[in-house]
C-alpha positions in Angstrom: 28.5 113.7 161.6 31.2 111.1 161.5 34.3 111.6 163.6 37.3 112.8 161.6 40.0 110.2 161.0 43.0 110.5 163.3 46.2 108.9 162.2 49.2 108.0 164.4 52.8 107.3 163.6 55.3 106.2 166.3 59.1 106.4 166.1 62.1 106.8 168.4 63.7 110.2 168.8 66.9 110.2 166.8 70.2 111.7 168.0 70.3 114.1 165.0 67.0 115.7 166.2 68.4 116.7 169.6 70.7 119.4 171.0 73.8 118.8 173.1 71.6 118.1 176.1 69.6 115.4 174.4 66.5 117.5 174.1 64.6 117.7 170.8 65.4 120.9 168.9 62.1 122.9 168.7 62.0 123.0 164.8 62.0 119.2 164.6 58.4 119.2 165.9 57.3 120.9 162.6 59.2 118.1 160.7 57.3 115.6 162.7 54.0 117.4 161.8 54.9 116.9 158.2 55.7 113.2 158.7 52.2 112.8 160.3 50.6 114.7 157.4 52.1 112.2 155.0 50.9 109.3 157.2 47.4 110.8 157.1 47.3 110.1 153.4 49.2 106.7 153.5 47.0 105.3 156.3 43.9 106.1 154.3 45.2 104.4 151.1 46.1 107.8 149.5 49.2 109.3 148.1 49.6 113.1 148.5 51.8 113.3 145.4 49.5 111.2 143.2 46.1 112.5 144.6 47.0 116.2 144.9 50.2 117.2 143.1 49.8 115.2 140.0 46.3 116.7 139.7 48.0 120.1 139.5 47.5 121.3 143.0 49.9 122.1 145.9 49.3 122.8 149.6 52.0 125.2 150.9 52.0 125.8 154.6 50.7 129.4 155.1 50.6 129.4 158.9 51.8 127.2 161.7 51.4 127.1 165.4 53.2 124.9 167.9 52.6 124.8 171.7 55.5 123.1 173.6 54.5 121.5 176.8 57.2 118.9 177.8 60.5 118.2 176.1 61.0 115.0 174.1 64.4 113.5 174.6 66.8 111.3 172.7 65.8 107.7 172.5 62.2 108.2 173.7 59.4 106.7 171.6 57.0 109.4 170.5 53.6 109.2 168.7 52.5 112.0 166.4 48.7 112.2 165.8 47.3 114.2 162.9 43.7 115.0 161.7 42.0 117.4 159.4 40.6 120.1 161.7 38.9 122.3 159.1 38.3 122.4 155.4 37.2 125.5 153.6 36.7 126.1 150.0 40.3 126.9 149.2 42.2 126.0 152.4 42.5 123.4 155.1 43.9 123.2 158.7 45.5 120.1 160.0 45.9 119.6 163.8 48.7 117.6 165.5 49.5 116.2 168.9 52.8 114.7 169.9 52.8 112.3 172.9 55.3 110.2 174.7 54.3 106.7 173.4 55.0 105.0 176.7 53.6 107.5 179.3 51.0 109.0 176.9 51.9 112.4 178.2 51.3 115.2 175.7 54.6 116.8 174.7 53.4 119.3 172.0 50.3 120.3 170.1 49.8 122.5 167.1 48.4 123.0 163.6 49.3 124.0 160.1 47.1 125.9 157.6 47.5 125.2 153.9 46.2 126.9 150.8 45.2 125.0 147.7 47.2 126.5 144.8 47.7 125.6 141.2 51.0 125.2 139.4 51.2 128.9 138.8 50.7 129.6 142.6 47.1 130.9 142.1 44.7 130.1 144.9 42.1 127.6 143.7 39.0 125.9 145.1 39.7 122.4 146.5 38.0 120.0 144.0 35.1 118.0 145.4 36.9 114.6 144.9 39.8 115.8 147.0 37.5 117.4 149.6 35.8 114.0 149.9 38.8 112.3 151.5 39.6 115.2 153.8 36.2 115.4 155.6 
C-alpha cells in the first residue's frame, strides 16, 4: 500500500491569532487545520470547491479533536501538516500536526471527521472518482 500524501503549509503566527500574552488562542488551531485541509487539495492539483462542491457534495465537520502540547507564540513560524487518515463509504477523517517550523517541536495534533452530504444535507456515498484522490 502506498503511503498517504502528507501536505505541509508554513506561515508566521499573526498578532490577531494571539491573546494579550502573545500565545495563540486555542480555537485558531482549528482554523489552521482548515487551512491545511485546503492545502491538501491545492498541493495535489485539486480544488475542493470545483472537485467536491460543484459536484453537489459538501463535507461538514461532524467531529473534531485537538491535543495541545506546547503553545505557539506571536511571530513564530509554524508548519501545519495534513493527511487523510481514513476514508469510509460516506465519511472521511483528516489528521493534522502543528510543529514549530524552526525547532520541529510538535505543538499540537488532532483530526477532523467529515460526512459527505448532498445539497439537501442527506448523507451520501463518496463517489469513486472523489475517493480516488483521497486514498
